[in-house]
C-alpha positions as CSV (number, residue, x, y, z in Angstrom):
1,M,-90.3,-169.7,-9.8
2,I,-87.5,-171.3,-11.8
3,E,-84.9,-172.4,-9.3
4,R,-83.5,-171.7,-5.9
5,G,-80.6,-169.3,-5.9
6,V,-78.2,-168.2,-3.2
7,R,-78.8,-167.9,0.5
8,T,-78.7,-164.5,2.1
9,T,-76.0,-163.8,4.7
10,C,-78.1,-161.6,7.1
11,K,-78.8,-162.5,10.7
12,R,-81.7,-164.7,9.5
13,P,-80.4,-166.4,6.3
14,E,-83.1,-166.8,3.7
15,W,-83.1,-168.4,0.3
16,L,-83.5,-166.3,-2.8
17,W,-85.5,-167.8,-5.7
18,R,-84.9,-166.9,-9.3
19,C,-88.4,-166.0,-10.6
20,V,-89.8,-165.0,-14.0
21,C,-92.6,-162.4,-14.0
22,D,-95.5,-162.5,-16.4
23,C,-93.8,-159.7,-18.3
24,K,-90.8,-162.0,-18.8
25,T,-88.5,-160.1,-16.4
26,E,-86.3,-162.2,-14.2
27,R,-85.7,-161.3,-10.5
28,F,-84.4,-162.9,-7.4
29,V,-87.0,-162.8,-4.7
30,R,-86.8,-163.7,-1.0
31,Q,-88.5,-166.9,-0.1
32,G,-90.5,-165.3,2.7
33,N,-92.0,-162.7,0.4
34,L,-93.1,-165.5,-2.0
35,R,-94.7,-167.5,0.8
36,S,-96.5,-164.5,2.2
37,G,-97.7,-163.3,-1.2
38,H,-96.0,-159.9,-0.6
39,T,-94.2,-160.2,-4.0
40,T,-96.4,-161.2,-6.9
41,S,-94.6,-159.5,-9.8
42,C,-91.3,-157.7,-10.6
43,G,-93.0,-154.4,-10.0
44,C,-94.7,-154.0,-13.3
45,Q,-98.2,-154.6,-11.9
46,I,-97.7,-151.8,-9.4
47,A,-96.8,-149.5,-12.3
48,I,-99.8,-150.6,-14.2
49,K,-102.1,-150.0,-11.3
50,T,-100.6,-146.6,-10.7
51,R,-101.0,-145.5,-14.3
52,A,-104.6,-146.7,-14.2
53,A,-105.3,-144.8,-11.0
54,N,-103.8,-141.6,-12.5
55,K,-105.4,-142.1,-15.9
56,T,-107.5,-139.1,-17.2
57,H,-109.6,-138.6,-20.2
58,G,-106.4,-137.7,-22.2
59,M,-107.9,-134.5,-23.5
60,T,-106.3,-131.9,-21.2
61,R,-104.5,-130.3,-24.2
62,T,-107.5,-130.1,-26.5
63,T,-109.5,-127.0,-27.2
64,T,-112.7,-128.8,-26.0
65,Y,-111.1,-129.1,-22.6
66,T,-109.9,-125.5,-22.6
67,I,-113.4,-124.3,-23.5
68,W,-114.9,-126.3,-20.6
69,R,-112.4,-124.7,-18.2
70,Q,-113.1,-121.2,-19.6
71,V,-116.9,-121.7,-19.1
72,K,-116.3,-122.8,-15.4
73,S,-114.0,-119.8,-14.8
74,R,-116.2,-117.1,-16.2
75,C,-119.2,-118.5,-14.3
76,L,-117.5,-119.2,-11.0
77,N,-114.3,-117.2,-10.7
78,S,-115.0,-113.6,-9.8
79,N,-111.4,-112.7,-10.8
80,N,-112.1,-113.8,-14.4
81,P,-112.2,-110.6,-16.7
82,S,-115.5,-111.9,-18.2
83,Y,-117.2,-112.8,-14.9
84,S,-119.4,-109.7,-14.9
85,D,-121.0,-110.8,-18.2
86,Y,-121.6,-114.4,-16.9
87,G,-121.5,-115.4,-13.2
88,G,-121.9,-111.7,-12.3
89,R,-125.2,-111.5,-14.0
90,G,-126.5,-114.9,-12.8
91,I,-125.2,-117.2,-15.5
92,S,-124.0,-120.5,-14.0
93,I,-122.8,-123.9,-15.1
94,C,-124.8,-127.0,-14.0
95,K,-123.3,-129.2,-11.3
96,R,-122.9,-132.1,-13.7
97,W,-120.6,-130.2,-15.9
98,E,-118.9,-128.3,-13.1
99,D,-117.8,-131.6,-11.5
100,S,-116.8,-133.5,-14.6
101,F,-115.3,-132.8,-17.9
102,E,-116.2,-136.3,-19.0
103,A,-119.9,-135.5,-18.4
104,F,-119.5,-132.3,-20.4
105,L,-117.8,-134.2,-23.3
106,L,-120.5,-136.9,-23.2
107,D,-123.3,-134.3,-23.5
108,M,-121.6,-131.9,-26.0
109,G,-119.2,-134.1,-27.9
110,E,-115.9,-132.8,-29.2
111,R,-115.6,-129.3,-30.7
112,P,-116.5,-129.8,-34.4
113,S,-113.8,-127.5,-35.8
114,D,-111.7,-124.4,-35.0
115,R,-114.6,-122.2,-36.2
116,H,-116.9,-123.5,-33.5
117,S,-117.3,-122.3,-29.9
118,I,-119.9,-123.1,-27.2
119,D,-123.2,-121.2,-27.5
120,R,-126.2,-121.0,-25.2
121,I,-129.5,-121.3,-27.0
122,D,-131.2,-119.2,-24.4
123,N,-128.7,-116.4,-23.9
124,S,-130.1,-115.8,-20.4
125,G,-129.9,-119.4,-19.4
126,D,-127.2,-121.5,-17.8
127,Y,-124.5,-123.7,-19.3
128,E,-126.3,-127.0,-19.1
129,P,-127.5,-129.9,-21.4
130,G,-130.3,-128.8,-23.6
131,N,-129.3,-125.1,-23.6
132,C,-125.8,-125.4,-25.2
133,K,-124.6,-126.3,-28.7
134,W,-121.4,-125.8,-30.8
135,S,-121.9,-122.8,-33.1
136,T,-119.7,-120.9,-35.6
137,F,-118.9,-117.3,-34.8
138,A,-121.5,-116.1,-37.2
139,E,-124.2,-118.3,-35.7
140,Q,-123.2,-117.3,-32.2
141,N,-123.1,-113.7,-33.0
142,R,-126.8,-113.9,-34.0
143,N,-127.6,-115.1,-30.5
144,Y,-125.8,-112.1,-28.9
145,R,-128.0,-110.5,-26.2
146,R,-127.8,-107.0,-27.8
147,N,-129.1,-108.2,-31.2
148,I,-132.1,-106.3,-32.7
149,I,-135.1,-108.6,-32.9
150,I,-137.6,-107.7,-35.7
151,E,-141.1,-108.9,-36.0
152,H,-142.6,-109.1,-39.5
153,N,-145.5,-111.1,-40.9
154,G,-145.8,-113.0,-37.5
155,Q,-142.2,-114.0,-37.4
156,A,-139.5,-112.8,-35.0
157,K,-135.9,-112.9,-36.2
158,C,-132.7,-111.0,-35.6
159,L,-131.7,-108.2,-37.9
160,A,-129.0,-110.2,-39.5
161,D,-131.4,-113.1,-40.5
162,W,-133.9,-110.7,-41.9
163,A,-131.3,-108.9,-44.0
164,D,-130.0,-112.2,-45.4
165,E,-133.5,-113.4,-46.2
166,M,-134.6,-110.2,-47.9
167,G,-131.4,-109.7,-49.8
168,I,-130.3,-106.4,-48.3
169,T,-127.2,-105.6,-46.3
170,R,-127.4,-105.5,-42.6
171,H,-125.9,-102.0,-42.6
172,T,-128.8,-100.8,-44.9
173,L,-131.5,-102.4,-42.8
174,R,-130.0,-101.0,-39.6
175,R,-129.8,-97.5,-41.1
176,R,-133.4,-97.7,-42.3
177,I,-134.7,-98.7,-38.8
178,R,-132.7,-95.8,-37.2
179,A,-134.2,-93.4,-39.7
180,G,-137.7,-94.4,-38.6
181,W,-138.8,-96.4,-41.7
182,D,-141.9,-98.5,-41.5
183,M,-140.7,-102.0,-40.8
184,A,-142.4,-103.6,-43.8
185,D,-140.9,-100.9,-46.1
186,A,-137.5,-101.3,-44.4
187,L,-137.5,-105.0,-45.2
188,T,-139.0,-105.0,-48.7
189,I,-138.2,-101.8,-50.6
190,P,-135.2,-102.3,-52.9
191,V,-132.2,-100.2,-52.3
192,S,-132.6,-98.6,-55.7
193,L,-135.9,-97.1,-54.5
194,S,-134.6,-95.8,-51.2
195,N,-134.4,-92.2,-52.4
196,K,-138.1,-92.3,-53.6
197,Y,-139.1,-93.6,-50.2
198,R,-137.4,-90.8,-48.4
199,Y,-138.9,-88.2,-50.8
200,R,-142.4,-89.6,-50.3
201,H,-142.1,-89.4,-46.5
202,K,-140.7,-85.9,-46.3
């Protein structure tokens, strides 16, 4: 309070005191409100508390938040066009992530780049910590459930990985497998010798 001001002219006259709030705003406040503690600021503290109560993570417009919402929808919303490939076949989202974007963000971190999307390590498993990572489209495509898995020399890899490792195109390797080639030959015979292989196996 700085000084007493004017007296009200209502049925119960009351002094108005000129006060300076912590935010430097000056207001005239009824003496009764000051004594009762009803008025403790110019109103700025109420605004601050309201903003704090309504404060969110501040990421509702980010792609990370959008991806989280999409995961929830395709697992839980039967009206989602992708539901049959996720919730409809038993893929769910863990309760921790379902209830809280903040928990999802803490476990996954922000989306690294526009080339990344959420990927399940076990494609039959749920969306949950330990089974999800951010992957590029190429990486995620290799985890697709219809990928062809090839076993060779005691190792199991998808067709795309074998093709890259052996230096042949995926199209060539896929065509050789469909043609009934021996797997070791399909992976190791150079493309330039493909005609000789076919002649030998006629």
